[in-house]
C-alpha positions in Angstrom: -74.2 55.7 47.5 -71.3 53.7 49.3 -71.0 54.3 52.8 -67.6 55.5 53.9 -65.7 53.4 56.3 -63.9 54.6 59.5 -60.2 54.5 59.4 -60.2 51.5 62.0 -62.5 49.7 59.7 -60.4 50.2 56.6 -57.3 49.0 58.4 -59.1 46.0 59.5 -60.1 45.4 55.8 -56.7 45.8 54.8 -55.1 43.5 57.3 -57.7 40.8 56.3 -56.7 41.2 52.6 -52.9 41.1 53.5 -53.4 38.1 55.7 -55.4 36.3 52.8 -52.6 37.1 50.3 -50.1 35.9 52.6 -51.7 32.7 53.1 -52.4 32.3 49.2 -48.5 33.0 48.6 -47.5 30.3 51.2 -49.8 27.8 49.6 -48.4 28.6 46.0 -44.7 28.4 47.3 -45.5 24.8 48.8 -47.1 23.9 45.3 -44.3 25.2 43.2 -41.1 24.4 45.3 -41.9 21.6 47.9 -44.3 19.5 45.6 -42.0 18.7 42.7 -39.4 17.5 45.5 -42.0 15.3 47.3 -43.5 13.4 44.1 -41.5 11.1 42.0 -41.1 12.4 38.3 -42.9 9.8 35.9 -42.4 12.0 32.9 -40.4 10.1 30.2 -40.7 6.7 32.1 -41.6 4.0 29.7 -44.7 2.0 30.7 -43.0 -1.4 30.3 -39.4 -2.7 30.4 -37.5 -0.1 32.2 -35.1 -1.2 34.8 -33.1 1.8 35.7 -31.0 0.0 38.2 -29.5 -2.7 36.0 -29.6 -1.3 32.5 -26.4 -0.9 30.6 -26.3 2.2 28.5 -26.0 1.4 24.8 -26.5 5.0 23.6 -23.3 6.8 22.7 -23.9 10.3 23.9 -26.0 9.8 27.1 -25.2 9.0 30.7 -28.9 8.0 31.3 -30.1 4.4 31.1 -31.9 3.0 28.2 -34.9 0.7 28.3 -34.3 -2.9 28.7 -36.1 -6.2 27.7 -39.2 -4.7 26.1 -41.4 -5.1 23.1 -44.3 -3.3 21.4 -47.5 -5.3 20.8 -48.2 -3.1 17.7 -44.8 -3.6 16.3 -44.8 -7.3 16.9 -48.3 -8.1 15.4 -48.6 -5.4 12.8 -45.5 -5.4 10.5 -47.3 -3.7 7.6 -48.4 -0.6 9.4 -47.1 2.5 7.5 -45.9 5.6 9.2 -48.0 8.7 8.5 -47.2 12.5 8.6 -48.5 12.7 12.1 -46.5 10.2 13.9 -49.2 7.9 14.6 -47.4 4.6 13.8 -44.6 5.7 16.2 -47.1 6.9 18.8 -48.9 3.3 18.7 -45.4 1.6 18.9 -44.5 3.8 22.0 -47.9 3.4 23.7 -48.1 -0.4 23.6 -44.7 -0.9 25.0 -44.6 -3.7 27.5 -41.9 -6.0 29.2 -40.5 -8.7 27.0 -42.0 -12.2 27.5 -39.2 -14.8 26.5 -38.4 -18.1 28.3 -35.0 -19.0 29.0 -35.3 -21.8 26.4 -36.5 -19.1 23.8 -33.7 -16.9 24.8 -31.0 -19.9 24.2 -32.5 -20.6 20.8 -32.4 -16.9 19.8 -28.9 -16.6 20.9 -28.0 -19.8 18.8 -29.7 -18.2 15.6 -28.0 -14.9 16.0 -24.5 -16.6 16.4 -25.0 -18.0 12.9 -26.0 -14.5 11.4 -23.5 -11.9 10.4 -25.5 -9.1 11.9 -24.5 -5.4 12.2 -22.8 -5.1 15.5 -22.2 -1.9 17.6 -20.9 -1.3 21.0 -22.9 2.0 21.3 -25.5 3.4 18.9 -26.4 7.0 18.1 -30.0 6.6 19.1 -31.8 6.3 22.3 -32.5 2.4 22.7 -36.2 2.8 23.9 -39.5 1.5 22.5 -40.7 3.8 19.6 -37.4 5.6 19.4 -36.1 6.7 15.8 -33.3 4.7 14.2 -31.3 7.0 11.9 -30.7 5.8 8.3 -27.0 5.6 9.0 -27.7 2.6 11.2 -26.9 -0.5 9.5 -29.7 -3.0 9.8 -30.5 -6.7 8.6 -33.6 -8.5 7.8 -34.7 -10.7 10.7 -34.1 -14.5 10.0 -37.4 -16.3 9.6 -36.3 -18.5 12.5 -36.4 -15.4 14.7 -39.9 -14.3 13.5 -41.2 -17.9 14.3 -39.5 -18.2 17.6 -40.7 -14.8 18.8 -44.3 -15.2 17.0 -44.0 -11.8 15.5 -42.0 -9.1 13.6 -42.4 -10.4 10.2 -40.3 -8.4 7.7 -38.7 -6.3 10.2 -35.0 -5.7 10.6 -32.5 -5.8 13.6 -29.0 -4.9 14.7 -26.7 -5.9 17.6 -25.9 -3.2 20.1 -23.6 -4.3 22.9 -25.2 -7.8 23.9 -28.8 -6.8 23.1 -30.7 -7.3 19.8 -32.7 -4.2 18.7 -35.7 -5.0 16.4 -36.7 -2.2 14.1 -39.9 -1.6 12.5 -39.4 -1.8 8.5 -41.6 1.1 7.5 -41.1 3.7 10.4 -37.6 2.8 11.4 -38.8 2.8 15.2 -37.5 0.3 17.8 -40.1 -2.2 18.5 -38.2 -4.7 20.7 -35.1 -4.8 22.8 -33.7 -8.4 23.7 -30.7 -8.3 25.9 -28.4 -11.1 26.5 -28.6 -12.7 23.0 -25.2 -11.8 21.5 
């Protein structure tokens, strides 16, 4: 049978329980309120090519900077990949995002090739300009010239459009952005 405690011992136990609860509440307050203010939010930040301080926004209805000078290794090297119902192709494109590697000479050659083309041009587009973003069917695209695929060593059969001064390369099957090449138009 449990032993009855004196009133003094009951009060001491209650105080200990209340003190422990107050300490736990203070810790939870710090975790919930202060921690998010201290830690930088990395959610939604692309792994390659994002330069928030110097990126022009090419998306029509946003005030948030878009990704700049980036490419997807899957989109570049595997143009025949098909989109599946689970979004696997789009996920692969997004997960293999990296900074674009173009020399100044390649960029100048690309600029000359694009100048000869009659590519669809938009000042701002109605989709997010980031690797892996979906491009709506209303967006006019044009096949990439063979000279561009040779110069960039990839993107065979893909399409593109010009947004602002950037060339946006779009995967032919999934209609996902696979490369963003600024300063070529």
